[in-house]
C-alpha positions in Angstrom: 122.0 99.1 104.7 120.0 96.5 106.6 118.0 94.5 104.1 117.5 91.1 105.8 116.4 90.6 109.4 116.2 87.4 111.4 115.4 87.7 115.1 115.8 85.3 118.0 113.1 83.0 119.3 113.4 84.9 122.6 111.9 88.1 121.1 108.5 88.8 122.6 108.0 92.3 121.4 109.2 94.5 118.6 109.3 98.1 119.9 107.7 101.2 118.5 109.6 102.6 115.5 112.2 99.8 115.8 112.9 99.4 112.1 110.9 102.4 110.7 112.4 103.7 107.5 115.0 101.1 107.1 115.8 99.3 103.8 114.6 95.9 105.1 113.2 93.8 102.3 112.9 90.5 104.1 111.9 89.6 107.6 112.6 85.9 108.6 109.8 85.1 111.0 110.5 81.3 111.3 112.1 81.7 114.7 109.6 84.2 116.1 107.6 81.6 118.1 107.2 83.9 121.1 106.5 87.2 119.4 103.4 88.7 120.9 103.5 92.4 120.0 104.5 94.2 116.8 104.8 97.8 118.0 103.6 101.1 116.7 105.2 102.0 113.3 107.8 99.3 113.9 108.1 98.5 110.2 106.6 101.6 108.7 108.1 103.0 105.6 110.2 99.9 104.9 110.8 97.9 101.7 109.2 94.7 103.1 107.3 92.9 100.4 105.9 89.8 102.2 105.0 89.6 105.9 104.2 86.3 107.7 102.5 87.1 110.9 103.6 84.5 113.5 100.8 82.6 115.2 102.0 83.8 118.6 101.3 87.4 117.7 98.6 89.0 119.8 98.9 92.7 118.8 99.7 94.4 115.6 99.9 98.0 116.8 98.8 101.2 115.0 100.7 102.0 111.8 103.0 98.9 112.3 103.5 98.4 108.6 102.2 101.7 107.2 103.6 102.8 103.9 105.6 99.6 103.6 106.0 98.0 100.1 104.1 94.9 101.2 102.3 92.9 98.5 101.4 89.9 100.6 100.3 89.4 104.2 100.1 85.8 105.6 98.4 85.1 108.9 99.7 81.7 110.3 97.4 78.9 111.3 96.2 78.9 114.9 96.6 82.6 115.1 96.4 84.2 118.6 95.8 87.7 117.1 93.6 89.9 119.4 94.2 93.4 118.1 95.0 95.0 114.8 95.6 98.7 115.5 94.4 101.8 113.6 96.0 102.2 110.2 98.2 99.1 110.7 98.7 98.6 107.0 97.8 102.2 105.9 99.4 103.2 102.6 100.5 99.7 101.5 99.7 100.5 97.9 101.3 97.4 96.6 99.2 95.1 98.7 97.5 92.5 96.5 97.0 89.4 98.6 96.0 88.7 102.2 96.2 85.1 103.2 94.2 84.0 106.3 94.0 80.4 105.1 97.6 79.1 105.0 97.9 75.9 103.0 94.1 75.5 102.9 93.9 75.0 106.6 91.5 77.2 108.5 93.2 80.0 110.3 91.8 80.7 113.8 91.9 84.5 113.7 89.7 85.8 116.5 90.7 89.5 116.5 88.8 91.1 119.3 89.6 94.6 118.2 90.2 95.8 114.6 91.1 99.4 114.5 90.0 102.2 112.1 91.4 102.4 108.6 93.5 99.2 108.9 93.8 99.0 105.1 93.4 102.7 104.4 95.1 104.0 101.2 95.9 100.5 100.0 95.4 99.4 96.4 91.8 99.2 95.3 91.8 95.5 94.6 93.3 92.8 96.9 92.5 89.1 97.0 91.7 87.7 100.5 91.9 83.9 100.7 
């Protein structure tokens, strides 16, 4: 079972359903300096607990992390995020923290489009800082 994933700096896009339903618990995003697109349902139904969204990411597609076991989402400084698709984090019932302010530096999230029900069916209380 695949539990740890580290991808090359050359990765620009993670395709639709790429890792859906796998046993991944950790995604190393340190090398993902060119990642622009996280595809539809690419990490849905996984055991990921923490996700660091690389600053190069422009699109988090619909259902990208739906029903994952995520408890923390961290948006990197100088984010280039433009779109968060419908239901991107739907069903992440363990979600308790969303960081948009890494290390007390202001994050530059200027999402142009935030879809419907992005945090639908998540826990009732989450801290956003």
